[in-house]
C-alpha positions in Angstrom: 9.9 11.3 1.8 9.8 14.4 3.7 6.3 15.0 4.9 7.1 15.2 8.5 7.9 18.7 7.6 4.0 19.0 7.2 3.3 19.0 11.0 4.6 22.2 11.2 2.5 23.9 8.8 -0.3 26.2 10.1 -2.9 24.8 7.7 -5.6 22.3 8.2 -8.1 20.3 6.3 -9.6 22.3 3.1 -6.6 25.2 3.1 -3.8 22.8 3.0 -2.6 22.3 -0.3 0.2 19.8 -0.1 0.0 15.8 -0.6 3.8 15.2 -1.0 7.0 16.8 -0.4 9.7 14.8 -2.7 12.8 17.0 -2.2 13.9 19.3 0.3 17.2 20.8 1.4 18.6 24.6 2.5 18.1 25.8 -1.3 14.8 24.4 -2.4 11.9 22.0 -2.2 10.0 20.2 -4.9 6.3 18.9 -3.5 3.0 18.1 -5.4 -0.8 18.6 -4.7 -3.7 17.0 -6.4 -6.7 19.2 -6.8 -9.7 17.9 -5.0 -12.9 17.7 -7.6 -15.0 18.4 -4.8 -12.8 21.4 -3.3 -15.1 24.4 -2.1 -13.7 26.7 -4.5 -14.9 25.0 -7.6 -18.8 25.4 -6.3 -19.0 28.8 -8.0 -16.0 29.0 -10.1 -17.1 28.6 -12.9 -20.7 27.4 -12.7 -20.9 23.9 -14.9 -17.1 24.4 -16.0 -15.0 24.8 -12.8 -11.3 25.9 -13.1 -8.9 26.6 -10.3 -8.8 30.0 -9.0 -5.6 32.0 -9.6 -5.5 32.6 -6.1 -5.4 28.9 -5.2 -2.6 28.2 -7.7 -0.6 31.1 -5.8 -1.3 29.6 -2.7 -0.5 26.1 -3.5 2.8 27.7 -5.0 3.6 29.7 -1.3 2.6 26.9 1.0 5.1 24.4 -1.1 7.6 26.7 -2.3 7.8 29.5 0.5 6.5 28.4 3.5 7.7 24.7 3.5 11.3 26.0 2.7 11.5 28.5 5.3 9.9 26.2 8.3 12.6 23.6 7.1 15.6 26.3 7.0 14.7 27.4 10.5 14.3 24.3 12.3 17.3 22.9 10.9 19.8 25.5 11.9 19.9 28.5 9.4 18.7 30.6 11.7 19.0 34.4 11.9 18.8 36.6 15.5 15.4 36.7 16.6 14.1 34.0 14.0 12.9 30.7 15.9 10.1 28.3 15.1 7.8 27.6 17.4 4.1 26.9 18.1 3.1 30.5 17.9 4.9 31.1 14.4 3.3 31.5 11.5 4.0 32.3 7.8 3.2 35.7 6.1 3.7 36.1 2.5 4.9 39.4 2.0 5.1 39.7 -1.9 4.4 37.6 -5.1 4.8 38.6 -8.7 3.1 35.4 -10.6 2.6 34.8 -14.4 -0.1 32.3 -15.4 0.3 30.2 -18.5 -2.3 27.1 -18.0 -5.2 26.5 -16.5 -5.5 23.8 -13.8 -8.8 21.8 -13.6 -10.2 19.6 -10.9 -8.5 16.3 -10.2 -5.2 17.5 -11.8 -2.2 17.2 -10.2 0.4 20.0 -10.0 4.2 20.0 -9.0 5.9 23.1 -7.6 9.3 23.4 -7.7 11.0 26.3 -5.5 14.6 27.6 -5.6 15.8 30.0 -2.8 17.1 33.3 -4.4 18.0 34.5 -0.5 17.2 34.5 3.2 18.4 37.5 5.2 16.9 39.7 8.1 14.3 37.2 8.3 13.1 37.4 4.6 12.8 34.3 2.4 12.7 35.1 -1.4 12.2 32.2 -3.9 11.8 31.6 -7.6 8.9 29.4 -7.6 7.5 27.1 -10.8 4.2 25.1 -10.9 4.2 22.3 -13.7 0.9 20.1 -14.5 1.2 16.3 -14.9 2.2 16.8 -18.6 5.4 18.8 -17.0 4.0 22.0 -19.0 4.7 25.2 -17.1 1.4 26.4 -15.4 2.8 29.1 -13.5 6.2 30.8 -12.1 6.9 33.9 -10.4 8.9 35.3 -7.6 7.6 35.0 -3.7 9.0 36.5 -0.7 7.6 36.1 2.7 8.8 36.1 6.8 7.9 33.9 9.8 6.5 36.0 12.9 5.5 35.0 16.0 2.2 35.6 17.1 1.5 37.7 20.2 -1.1 35.5 22.6 -2.5 37.4 25.4 -3.7 35.7 28.4 
């Protein structure tokens, strides 16, 4: 539905943790991701009993709930002085406060919902929740970040 926004993301291949964006407006986003059973991080976490690492859960939440929303806001007119989106732009996660409630296993689908708390001075802050396919709360937290422009030296 809103998957055209994915072309703006700076992630490719094994580090893109978004399958679908089902809702997106200036106040929030909802998207999902199904964890691949053959993902690189399951190989050693934990041997013979793989569990999704918390850092990957956090990354999924950040990509869907903060990065997608931030890019959408910037390219759709909610620009602030000096904040523009171009090919040299990249998102930076500046803070998280995440609580985990359930394990996520290989092959599980997770749904992430984000609600904007504020966007000012180039900083976006969101309340983000992740649920599993049974609608059980997996994790929730407050995330904030900024979009920076890369300095390209020639």
